[in-house]
Every structure is written in structure tokens, then in C-alpha cells.
VEXKOL-902820 format. One record per residue (C-alpha): x, y, z. Coordinates in nm, 3 decimals, m for minus. Example, Ala and Ser with C-alpha at 12.3 -4.5 7.8 and 13.67 -1.06 7.14 Angstrom:
REM residues 2
- east,north,up
- 1.230,m0.450,0.780;
- 1.367,m0.106,0.714;
REM end
This chain:
REM residues 566
- east,north,up
- m0.518,m1.802,m0.845;
- m0.604,m2.159,m0.968;
- m0.545,m2.412,m0.702;
- m0.543,m2.794,m0.656;
- m0.374,m3.068,m0.486;
- m0.478,m3.306,m0.213;
- m0.606,m3.017,0.025;
- m0.775,m2.868,m0.244;
- m1.052,m2.657,m0.039;
- m0.790,m2.549,0.238;
- m0.581,m2.450,m0.077;
- m0.864,m2.303,m0.246;
- m0.917,m2.076,0.132;
- m0.568,m1.945,0.169;
- m0.576,m1.854,m0.236;
- m0.885,m1.649,m0.113;
- m0.710,m1.492,0.166;
- m0.365,m1.411,0.045;
- m0.567,m1.189,m0.252;
- m0.708,m1.006,0.054;
- m0.385,m0.981,0.214;
- m0.194,m0.877,m0.090;
- m0.482,m0.601,m0.203;
- m0.467,m0.310,0.047;
- m0.118,m0.113,0.038;
- m0.167,0.096,0.404;
- m0.108,0.395,0.180;
- m0.193,0.678,0.437;
- m0.002,0.725,0.757;
- m0.117,0.590,1.097;
- 0.020,0.493,1.424;
- 0.196,0.207,1.373;
- 0.186,0.120,0.966;
- 0.544,0.064,0.888;
- 0.493,m0.224,1.108;
- 0.182,m0.301,0.998;
- 0.360,m0.303,0.658;
- 0.586,m0.546,0.679;
- 0.326,m0.764,0.865;
- 0.192,m0.765,0.523;
- 0.467,m0.827,0.300;
- 0.601,m1.095,0.611;
- 0.242,m1.297,0.602;
- 0.199,m1.256,0.219;
- 0.566,m1.428,0.248;
- 0.495,m1.738,0.426;
- 0.194,m1.778,0.231;
- 0.410,m1.766,m0.115;
- 0.689,m1.954,m0.022;
- 0.593,m2.218,0.296;
- 0.188,m2.261,0.277;
- 0.052,m2.268,m0.040;
- 0.346,m2.495,m0.225;
- 0.333,m2.704,0.096;
- m0.044,m2.762,0.106;
- 0.027,m2.868,m0.249;
- 0.307,m3.087,m0.197;
- 0.301,m3.210,0.134;
- 0.581,m3.486,0.096;
- 0.883,m3.295,m0.009;
- 1.181,m3.314,0.159;
- 1.205,m3.165,0.496;
- 1.356,m2.875,0.492;
- 1.565,m2.787,0.775;
- 1.724,m2.403,0.840;
- 2.071,m2.400,0.992;
- 2.069,m2.039,1.144;
- 2.291,m1.800,1.396;
- 2.468,m1.574,1.458;
- 2.797,m1.416,1.249;
- 3.118,m1.632,1.266;
- 2.920,m1.927,1.467;
- 3.018,m2.222,1.229;
- 2.761,m2.304,1.028;
- 2.880,m2.315,0.724;
- 3.123,m2.587,0.817;
- 2.884,m2.742,0.993;
- 2.743,m2.831,0.698;
- 3.062,m2.946,0.563;
- 3.143,m3.179,0.809;
- 2.788,m3.347,0.809;
- 2.833,m3.450,0.427;
- 3.226,m3.483,0.440;
- 3.258,m3.247,0.167;
- 3.302,m2.844,0.108;
- 2.922,m2.817,m0.019;
- 2.879,m2.360,0.069;
- 3.177,m2.133,0.152;
- 3.317,m2.063,0.490;
- 3.545,m1.802,0.555;
- 3.671,m1.551,0.771;
- 3.521,m1.228,0.620;
- 3.189,m1.101,0.738;
- 2.905,m1.163,0.699;
- 3.046,m1.519,0.622;
- 2.746,m1.658,0.474;
- 2.626,m1.426,0.200;
- 2.402,m1.612,0.012;
- 2.155,m1.889,0.088;
- 2.293,m2.276,m0.022;
- 2.056,m2.527,m0.031;
- 2.153,m2.901,0.003;
- 1.984,m3.192,m0.091;
- 2.018,m3.568,m0.205;
- 2.045,m3.621,m0.578;
- 1.727,m3.795,m0.568;
- 1.586,m3.462,m0.416;
- 1.678,m3.171,m0.637;
- 1.352,m3.271,m0.943;
- 1.108,m3.223,m0.613;
- 1.376,m2.851,m0.474;
- 1.347,m2.722,m0.824;
- 0.978,m2.845,m0.933;
- 0.672,m2.620,m0.935;
- 0.557,m2.718,m0.623;
- 0.887,m2.623,m0.419;
- 0.967,m2.415,m0.161;
- 1.008,m2.064,m0.191;
- 0.938,m2.053,m0.546;
- 1.024,m1.701,m0.599;
- 1.393,m1.815,m0.480;
- 1.629,m1.854,m0.779;
- 1.832,m2.183,m0.803;
- 2.237,m2.156,m0.891;
- 2.393,m2.455,m0.966;
- 2.686,m2.481,m0.709;
- 3.062,m2.353,m0.890;
- 3.178,m2.664,m0.689;
- 3.387,m2.908,m0.876;
- 3.105,m3.160,m1.067;
- 3.190,m3.524,m0.930;
- 3.423,m3.437,m0.657;
- 3.335,m3.627,m0.358;
- 3.049,m3.752,m0.495;
- 2.867,m3.402,m0.568;
- 2.647,m3.364,m0.816;
- 2.546,m3.102,m1.118;
- 2.283,m2.925,m1.034;
- 2.027,m2.697,m1.279;
- 1.960,m2.325,m1.254;
- 1.589,m2.168,m1.175;
- 1.600,m1.837,m1.201;
- 1.274,m1.677,m1.148;
- 1.251,m1.247,m1.173;
- 1.109,m1.083,m0.895;
- 1.089,m0.754,m0.982;
- 1.460,m0.589,m1.047;
- 1.660,m0.833,m0.799;
- 1.690,m1.164,m0.783;
- 1.652,m1.392,m0.419;
- 1.768,m1.722,m0.442;
- 2.009,m2.027,m0.376;
- 2.310,m2.195,m0.464;
- 2.167,m2.561,m0.539;
- 2.431,m2.784,m0.368;
- 2.381,m3.178,m0.441;
- 2.556,m3.485,m0.260;
- 2.415,m3.843,m0.168;
- 2.540,m3.841,0.203;
- 2.269,m3.564,0.250;
- 1.943,m3.814,0.358;
- 1.718,m3.847,0.144;
- 1.370,m3.631,0.214;
- 1.630,m3.358,0.412;
- 1.687,m2.993,0.207;
- 1.970,m2.828,0.438;
- 1.942,m2.481,0.402;
- 2.270,m2.281,0.521;
- 2.126,m1.946,0.595;
- 2.255,m1.611,0.573;
- 2.360,m1.486,0.958;
- 2.054,m1.387,1.130;
- 2.288,m1.082,1.302;
- 2.438,m0.955,0.957;
- 2.567,m0.600,0.877;
- 2.344,m0.648,0.583;
- 1.994,m0.560,0.580;
- 1.929,m0.770,0.294;
- 2.151,m1.075,0.425;
- 1.963,m1.030,0.785;
- 1.579,m1.015,0.530;
- 1.671,m1.305,0.343;
- 1.766,m1.548,0.668;
- 1.421,m1.465,0.860;
- 1.252,m1.541,0.537;
- 1.434,m1.855,0.504;
- 1.326,m1.917,0.881;
- 0.926,m1.798,0.770;
- 0.939,m2.126,0.555;
- 1.182,m2.346,0.659;
- 1.026,m2.710,0.802;
- 1.272,m2.686,1.058;
- 1.504,m2.479,1.239;
- 1.863,m2.571,1.381;
- 1.996,m2.314,1.545;
- 2.389,m2.273,1.565;
- 2.572,m2.110,1.828;
- 2.887,m2.057,2.022;
- 3.009,m2.071,2.396;
- 3.083,m1.704,2.327;
- 2.749,m1.678,2.114;
- 2.458,m1.844,2.280;
- 2.350,m1.554,2.489;
- 2.285,m1.350,2.153;
- 1.942,m1.134,2.243;
- 1.874,m1.296,1.824;
- 1.846,m1.589,1.756;
- 1.655,m1.611,2.070;
- 1.384,m1.395,1.910;
- 1.386,m1.629,1.593;
- 1.403,m1.981,1.841;
- 1.087,m1.885,2.038;
- 0.894,m1.818,1.775;
- 1.003,m2.124,1.528;
- 0.886,m2.330,1.879;
- 0.579,m2.080,1.867;
- 0.528,m2.233,1.533;
- 0.571,m2.605,1.636;
- 0.861,m2.676,1.408;
- 1.092,m2.893,1.483;
- 1.348,m2.738,1.706;
- 1.734,m2.846,1.763;
- 2.049,m2.655,1.905;
- 2.386,m2.732,1.845;
- 2.670,m2.581,2.103;
- 2.971,m2.550,1.850;
- 3.314,m2.479,1.929;
- 3.236,m2.527,2.336;
- 3.583,m2.580,2.523;
- 3.580,m2.939,2.723;
- 3.728,m2.747,3.043;
- 3.336,m2.523,3.023;
- 3.121,m2.801,2.873;
- 2.920,m2.827,3.187;
- 2.949,m2.476,3.251;
- 2.765,m2.357,2.916;
- 2.538,m2.689,2.884;
- 2.355,m2.564,3.250;
- 2.353,m2.184,3.147;
- 2.202,m2.284,2.795;
- 1.983,m2.496,2.994;
- 1.907,m2.281,3.221;
- 1.815,m1.975,2.954;
- 1.574,m2.225,2.793;
- 1.425,m2.303,3.070;
- 1.380,m1.934,3.115;
- 1.301,m1.798,2.738;
- 1.063,m2.124,2.613;
- 0.945,m2.289,2.958;
- 0.688,m2.474,2.788;
- 0.962,m2.631,2.611;
- 1.091,m2.880,2.824;
- 1.309,m3.158,2.690;
- 1.181,m3.123,2.346;
- 1.412,m2.886,2.216;
- 1.726,m3.147,2.166;
- 2.090,m2.999,2.243;
- 2.442,m3.098,2.042;
- 2.736,m3.060,2.223;
- 3.031,m3.062,1.929;
- 3.361,m3.020,2.123;
- 3.628,m2.770,2.062;
- 3.824,m2.895,1.853;
- 4.095,m2.884,1.563;
- 3.958,m2.991,1.195;
- 4.038,m3.235,0.936;
- 4.154,m3.020,0.601;
- 3.805,m2.790,0.722;
- 3.590,m3.063,0.878;
- 3.525,m3.121,1.216;
- 3.587,m3.482,1.285;
- 3.304,m3.674,1.197;
- 3.253,m3.850,1.515;
- 3.170,m3.529,1.704;
- 2.839,m3.482,1.475;
- 2.699,m3.882,1.495;
- 2.496,m3.717,1.762;
- 2.352,m3.441,1.540;
- 2.342,m3.675,1.256;
- 2.122,m3.942,1.432;
- 1.813,m3.721,1.451;
- 1.855,m3.534,1.138;
- 1.839,m3.947,0.993;
- 1.514,m3.932,1.241;
- 1.338,m3.633,1.126;
- 1.386,m3.683,0.779;
- 1.423,m4.062,0.665;
- 1.107,m4.202,0.713;
- 0.825,m4.036,0.514;
- 0.577,m4.025,0.839;
- 0.820,m3.853,1.041;
- 0.909,m3.575,0.816;
- 0.477,m3.529,0.730;
- 0.423,m3.541,1.076;
- 0.656,m3.260,1.098;
- 0.522,m3.098,0.785;
- 0.123,m3.133,0.932;
- 0.343,m2.920,1.276;
- 0.482,m2.677,1.135;
- 0.184,m2.598,0.885;
- m0.085,m2.609,1.183;
- 0.157,m2.397,1.390;
- 0.115,m2.121,1.069;
- m0.210,m2.130,1.060;
- m0.285,m2.124,1.421;
- m0.104,m1.779,1.391;
- m0.337,m1.663,1.148;
- m0.571,m1.554,1.383;
- m0.351,m1.310,1.525;
- m0.224,m1.179,1.252;
- m0.546,m1.162,1.051;
- m0.624,m0.923,1.356;
- m0.374,m0.738,1.360;
- m0.441,m0.635,0.979;
- m0.806,m0.625,1.021;
- m0.722,m0.358,1.286;
- m0.473,m0.124,1.064;
- m0.763,m0.161,0.758;
- m0.970,m0.024,0.977;
- m0.782,0.262,1.100;
- m0.709,0.288,0.747;
- m1.096,0.348,0.655;
- m1.127,0.587,0.927;
- m0.852,0.833,0.822;
- m0.999,0.790,0.432;
- m1.253,0.858,0.573;
- m1.183,1.184,0.818;
- m0.992,1.296,0.452;
- m1.261,1.264,0.233;
- m1.516,1.499,0.475;
- m1.214,1.732,0.473;
- m1.231,1.752,0.123;
- m1.569,1.792,0.121;
- m1.574,2.046,0.410;
- m1.347,2.238,0.246;
- m1.523,2.277,m0.171;
- m1.869,2.324,0.008;
- m1.746,2.599,0.213;
- m1.556,2.815,m0.088;
- m1.930,2.674,m0.296;
- m2.147,2.804,0.002;
- m1.948,3.145,0.018;
- m1.952,3.188,m0.353;
- m2.323,3.181,m0.313;
- m2.353,3.417,m0.065;
- m2.183,3.640,m0.285;
- m2.388,3.636,m0.526;
- m2.684,3.671,m0.325;
- m2.536,3.973,m0.169;
- m2.421,4.141,m0.514;
- m2.019,4.136,m0.346;
- m1.890,3.866,m0.623;
- m1.748,4.104,m0.838;
- m1.662,4.465,m0.754;
- m1.329,4.685,m0.814;
- m1.212,4.753,m1.151;
- m1.450,4.462,m1.340;
- m1.757,4.662,m1.183;
- m1.547,5.028,m1.244;
- m1.576,4.886,m1.627;
- m1.877,4.813,m1.665;
- m2.052,5.057,m1.570;
- m1.866,5.264,m1.802;
- m1.942,5.030,m2.045;
- m2.373,5.108,m1.983;
- m2.281,5.500,m1.924;
- m2.602,5.682,m1.999;
- m2.717,5.798,m2.386;
- m2.521,5.431,m2.483;
- m2.776,5.155,m2.527;
- m2.891,5.160,m2.858;
- m2.517,5.221,m2.902;
- m2.474,4.863,m2.741;
- m2.757,4.677,m2.860;
- m2.588,4.770,m3.237;
- m2.532,4.414,m3.358;
- m2.234,4.619,m3.555;
- m2.037,4.765,m3.246;
- m1.899,4.416,m3.105;
- m1.914,4.572,m2.755;
- m2.169,4.244,m2.616;
- m1.872,4.007,m2.690;
- m1.671,4.206,m2.482;
- m1.922,4.288,m2.176;
- m1.965,3.965,m2.159;
- m1.635,3.851,m2.175;
- m1.571,4.088,m1.889;
- m1.818,3.974,m1.637;
- m1.729,3.564,m1.700;
- m1.353,3.649,m1.652;
- m1.464,3.851,m1.342;
- m1.641,3.514,m1.221;
- m1.365,3.347,m1.311;
- m1.096,3.439,m1.116;
- m1.321,3.488,m0.833;
- m1.442,3.097,m0.911;
- m1.062,3.045,m0.898;
- m0.913,3.196,m0.593;
- m1.221,3.028,m0.372;
- m1.145,2.624,m0.568;
- m0.743,2.729,m0.528;
- m0.762,2.850,m0.167;
- m1.012,2.480,m0.113;
- m0.751,2.310,m0.235;
- m0.449,2.487,0.001;
- m0.703,2.368,0.276;
- m0.737,2.008,0.208;
- m0.333,2.081,0.120;
- m0.237,2.097,0.469;
- m0.482,1.946,0.631;
- m0.394,1.612,0.433;
- m0.037,1.632,0.483;
- 0.121,1.353,0.659;
- m0.115,1.128,0.632;
- m0.146,1.026,0.164;
- 0.170,0.978,0.025;
- 0.387,1.232,m0.151;
- 0.368,1.144,m0.429;
- m0.027,1.186,m0.336;
- 0.051,1.583,m0.199;
- 0.181,1.677,m0.513;
- m0.093,1.562,m0.764;
- m0.277,1.773,m0.560;
- m0.027,2.070,m0.589;
- m0.045,2.011,m0.991;
- m0.392,1.992,m0.985;
- m0.395,2.357,m0.810;
- m0.148,2.503,m1.083;
- m0.432,2.350,m1.364;
- m0.795,2.466,m1.235;
- m0.766,2.799,m1.383;
- m0.844,2.682,m1.709;
- m1.094,2.410,m1.682;
- m1.333,2.694,m1.488;
- m1.454,2.929,m1.777;
- m1.599,2.670,m2.043;
- m1.802,2.622,m1.777;
- m1.914,2.961,m1.721;
- m1.902,2.980,m2.097;
- m2.172,2.667,m2.115;
- m2.348,2.904,m1.868;
- m2.401,3.174,m2.089;
- m2.477,2.984,m2.338;
- m2.762,2.816,m2.127;
- m2.822,3.224,m2.079;
- m2.915,3.262,m2.442;
- m3.135,3.028,m2.511;
- m3.367,3.128,m2.196;
- m3.357,3.483,m2.334;
- m3.511,3.307,m2.658;
- m3.744,3.165,m2.530;
- m3.877,3.523,m2.344;
- m4.058,3.573,m2.660;
- m3.983,3.967,m2.607;
- m4.180,4.214,m2.858;
- m4.084,4.288,m3.173;
- m3.927,4.639,m3.075;
- m3.660,4.453,m2.818;
- m3.587,4.143,m2.988;
- m3.350,4.285,m3.211;
- m3.021,4.355,m3.082;
- m2.688,4.226,m2.948;
- m2.746,3.855,m2.806;
- m2.412,3.899,m2.612;
- m2.484,4.173,m2.470;
- m2.846,4.066,m2.371;
- m2.724,3.760,m2.208;
- m2.412,4.015,m2.016;
- m2.695,4.283,m1.949;
- m2.851,3.948,m1.687;
- m2.519,3.828,m1.598;
- m2.444,4.153,m1.472;
- m2.798,4.207,m1.342;
- m2.748,3.818,m1.159;
- m2.385,3.960,m0.983;
- m2.539,4.270,m0.855;
- m2.805,4.034,m0.617;
- m3.061,4.206,m0.760;
- m3.426,4.203,m0.474;
- m3.727,4.026,m0.544;
- m4.070,4.195,m0.403;
- m4.136,3.961,m0.191;
- m3.718,3.999,m0.050;
- m3.794,4.328,0.004;
- m4.088,4.334,0.199;
- m3.878,4.048,0.439;
- m3.656,4.375,0.509;
- m3.554,4.735,0.486;
- m3.379,4.754,0.105;
- m3.066,4.884,0.102;
- m3.019,5.212,m0.110;
- m2.786,5.029,m0.416;
- m2.458,5.107,m0.589;
- m2.473,5.352,m0.836;
- m2.382,5.030,m1.072;
- m2.598,4.832,m0.959;
- m2.889,5.068,m0.952;
- m2.749,5.193,m1.374;
- m2.769,4.769,m1.470;
- m3.097,4.725,m1.337;
- m3.214,5.029,m1.510;
- m3.063,4.875,m1.817;
- m3.210,4.511,m1.752;
- m3.574,4.681,m1.699;
- m3.535,4.865,m2.022;
- m3.374,4.542,m2.184;
- m3.618,4.302,m2.041;
- m3.976,4.522,m1.983;
- m4.262,4.398,m1.752;
- m4.124,4.254,m1.480;
- m3.921,3.995,m1.743;
- m3.533,4.135,m1.584;
- m3.655,3.976,m1.238;
- m3.748,3.640,m1.345;
- m3.486,3.579,m1.615;
- m3.218,3.731,m1.307;
- m3.417,3.443,m1.076;
- m3.350,3.170,m1.300;
- m3.031,3.289,m1.424;
- m2.906,3.278,m1.055;
- m2.993,2.914,m0.988;
- m2.852,2.832,m1.327;
- m2.523,2.997,m1.173;
- m2.564,2.835,m0.832;
- m2.620,2.441,m1.021;
- m2.312,2.521,m1.236;
- m2.112,2.613,m0.947;
- m2.185,2.328,m0.710;
- m2.131,2.066,m1.042;
- m1.830,2.265,m1.077;
- m1.685,2.245,m0.725;
- m1.817,1.890,m0.666;
- m1.600,1.788,m0.972;
- m1.328,1.920,m0.818;
- m1.420,1.776,m0.456;
- m1.399,1.463,m0.664;
- m1.073,1.484,m0.799;
- m0.948,1.397,m0.435;
- m1.185,1.145,m0.371;
- m1.026,0.947,m0.631;
- m0.714,0.996,m0.537;
- m0.825,0.836,m0.216;
- m0.992,0.534,m0.377;
- m0.671,0.518,m0.635;
- m0.453,0.460,m0.334;
- m0.631,0.179,m0.239;
- m0.791,0.225,0.056;
- m1.162,0.001,m0.001;
- m1.390,0.040,0.263;
- m1.522,m0.365,0.242;
- m1.136,m0.405,0.293;
- m1.109,m0.518,0.661;
- m1.381,m0.677,0.612;
- m1.264,m0.925,0.304;
- m1.054,m1.022,0.525;
- m1.165,m1.145,0.824;
- m1.416,m1.317,0.610;
- m1.081,m1.464,0.445;
- m0.993,m1.552,0.743;
- m1.274,m1.748,0.917;
- m1.293,m1.953,0.586;
- m0.943,m2.079,0.647;
- m1.017,m2.200,0.992;
- m1.304,m2.355,0.886;
- m1.115,m2.575,0.586;
- m0.849,m2.688,0.835;
REM end
């Protein structure tokens, strides 16, 4: 993101911070992660909606959000200030169904230009009759946000003070979740906030929470107590003042409160004289460029003051994500390394294959069949090789399936559902990827045998069968002499004894032992590489989820850079 403007250093620092806030997705389940995701989105929106455009153009019209609960008369208040029906007031709930951006005609260019606040919000032209009552036609600006639109109805009228943009916001307690979210987002992108409430609704909790947030951010804040019965005015004002002292004791007299008495409307508008004090305050905060800049500066500083606390929360969450990711990596590594170690032990003990495969092999190498087996024309060698490799493949497939299932169980509920589905889908594809690995190992055994320079009388014969004999010798867990010296050897099974006799016959002079030792080491290395590749699939999955081990540090450094650039 290229950023220019009068505050280039701060803009660049904020742009870098935005990058480091946007990059992590917090994909792994952890305590409080939903709140952290919401905070991340809120911070991104405030940077995009307000901080960057305001730093680029601090002198634009002051954006005043008029917010409050359902049915407190926000739209009627806006229309009454302008003395024209700019924004719809109604009885249906929610009453304010979409935000209305009301500006002086001289501010339309700033409200729709490249440095406008809330640049992602579309600007729709007003459907009110143009020309009536001084209303001015407005352009439409419609950027697209994914598959959904968010935006304003843009209304221009000369009665709105130059330098002031009034935003009639959706109800903060709307029955519509989208309206509530839009209302909060508008508050996050405002220079000032006008809370509208009534004698019946002034104790609503949601507006008070937002009022506290707006004050904490140093915004210009004011309150309108609307539709207050004359006989209850003193009591309502006293009660509201007490609540203000309770919830915002530090605010003191800095938050102006305007009381609008209950009265009959004229053509749907509040009598103008009842709004004189409010209109005077609006002109005071917006007409003078110095006053607007002071309000903007206060709000920007409030946002910047909030950043360390927000970044701290994200930093801790990113650290937790890294710890969870490390735990998942270790779980995957242990699952596969454990199964690999079990296979290694099974090969060494001669226990990798047995049952039907061993019976078939023993039958194949029965007494008196050696000459036939070594005859290339018999074709038995390729069958024997496939038999033994398939038996190994079955055991390896089962081991990888067990490791995958272990990882699936341990990762369940921590990784996103689609990642769990990918792990499960991978498990179904594993068997087809193992046999080629073993075939490559068997081919290398053929090269190994060819380099042994057998005697001429032993050099003839079926190459595949020689490979099969060497494979079988490895799988029998053949004991070398130094192993026999360390422990008492148990009597071999008939199949193992027959295999060893056959190996000594085909690879005489101690060659069988040397070849078997080399082949066993090669098998162990091949299986190790194979298991590492399957374990890496899970590591890659974690990487694709976007858990960057450096994200927390980078975010913290970006936050420090923003504070240094202030």
C-alpha cells in the first residue's frame, strides 16, 4: 500500500501496521479466539475507514454520527436541523434501515473523493426530489465489498453547515444484526458523536457503552434528550446528569446535553427554535477550520492511544496461536515417528510380514525349486517380488493410516473443519503413494546386486528373483554374527530358515549378510523419507492456515513504529 500525505511518516507506519494486522487469520481454536478475530476486524476497519483517510486529508468535513436506540427520533432530528426531509423517519422497526450521509453541497466532492472517510462504503444518490427545499442532486459511488454492499444514501442541502457531515446511523440496538454492526462501524469512523435518547430510553445500556467508548477515544461528544415532557424535564435532566457522573465521571461538564421538549411536529419537523442551542454547537465545532482540525486531531490521538492495548491483545493471541501450532506440529511428528520406529523394530525382529504372505513365500521356495526359480523363463521372480513388496506396502499403509488417525483425533476441534476434512481425504489416498516408493527401493537393490561381481556360475538367473530373495532376507530379520555374540539366538521358523539357506546359496561367501545389512539400511532410510513426507503434509497444512511464527513479533514492532511516528 503506497501512502502519501502531510503525515507521510505516520501514514507509512500505519500502513505497515495494517499489513501486520491483516496478515494473521487466527485459524486455530484457542480460548477467546472469537473475540480476537472480532477485534482484528474492528481494528482493520478503523484503520481503513478512518485513520488512513483522515491522516491523508485531516481538513475534510467533520463527520458527526447521530446514533441511538430504536425509535428515539434520530431521523426527525436530522430533518428538523436542516428543515427538509433528507432522511426517512418512520414507525417500522428498525426505523433507520440504512445510513444517510448529509452534507453541504460544497462538501460533496470531499465526501465522495479519493480521501473520503469509509471509502469502502458506497454512496448512493438520494431518491428525494431534487431542487425541492434546496436539496441538491448527488453522485453515486459504489465500490464493491466481496459479495455484499455497504453504503450511505448521500444527501446534500445548503442548510447543513459547510465543513460538517451528518450521518444518520442505524439503530445501535437494532433487531437487525447487520444494522447493529454498521452502526458500530460508523461510530468507529466518526470524528464526533451525537447520542440521541429520550426520557424513556436514556438508561439503555448499549448507547451508554458506546458513549463511554466515544469519550475514551477523545471524540467530541454531545447528548440530545429528545421528547422530554415539560413536567418531567427537571427530573429527567437530573437523573441523566447523575448517570453521566456514574458512567463517565471524568467527563464532567465537557459533554454538552441538549434537551428537546416533547412537542407537536409541524410538517414532521421539530420547531426550529427548540433546536437553536444544538444548531449553535454544531456550527461551533465545524465552521472554523481550526476547530475541525482540533476535533480531528483529538480523535486521531484517541485512536492512536488505543492501539497499544489492542495490539497487546492481538500479540498475546498470536503468541497463543504459535504455541498451539507448535503443539500440533509435535503431535504430527510424534505420530509418524512412532509408527516409523515400530516398523524399524518390526523389520529388525523379522516381524514385518507374516501370515498368508509368508506362507506363500515359503511355498514358493520349497525344496528342489531353486533351479526353476532362477530360470528367467519361469517368470516367478516378478511374482515373488510383487508378493513381498505388497506385503510391506500393506504394513506401511496401515502404519501411516494409524498415524493419520492419531493426528486427526489430536487435531480435531483445533484446526478448521475444512482442514480436518483434508486430513481425512489424504488418508484415503495414501495406499497408492506407497508402492512406488518401495518399488524404487527394490530397483536400487537390483543395482546393488549387480555391483557385487558374483561368480560366473551365480551370475546367471532371474534378476527379480534375486531381488525377492534379498527382500525376504531383510524381512526375516537376519542376525549377523556380531548380533549372535550379544545374545542367544532363538531357533528360526521354517520359513526363515529356508530363506536364509536360499540366500546363502544365491549370495555365497558371506555376501548375503552384507547385502541384507545394506538393504535393511536402505529400507529404513526409504521408510524414513516416506514417513517424513506424510508428516510434512500436516506441517504444510499448518503453514497454509497462516500461522506465522514471526507474526507476533512483527505486529509488536509495527505498533512501536506507529507510536514513534506520532
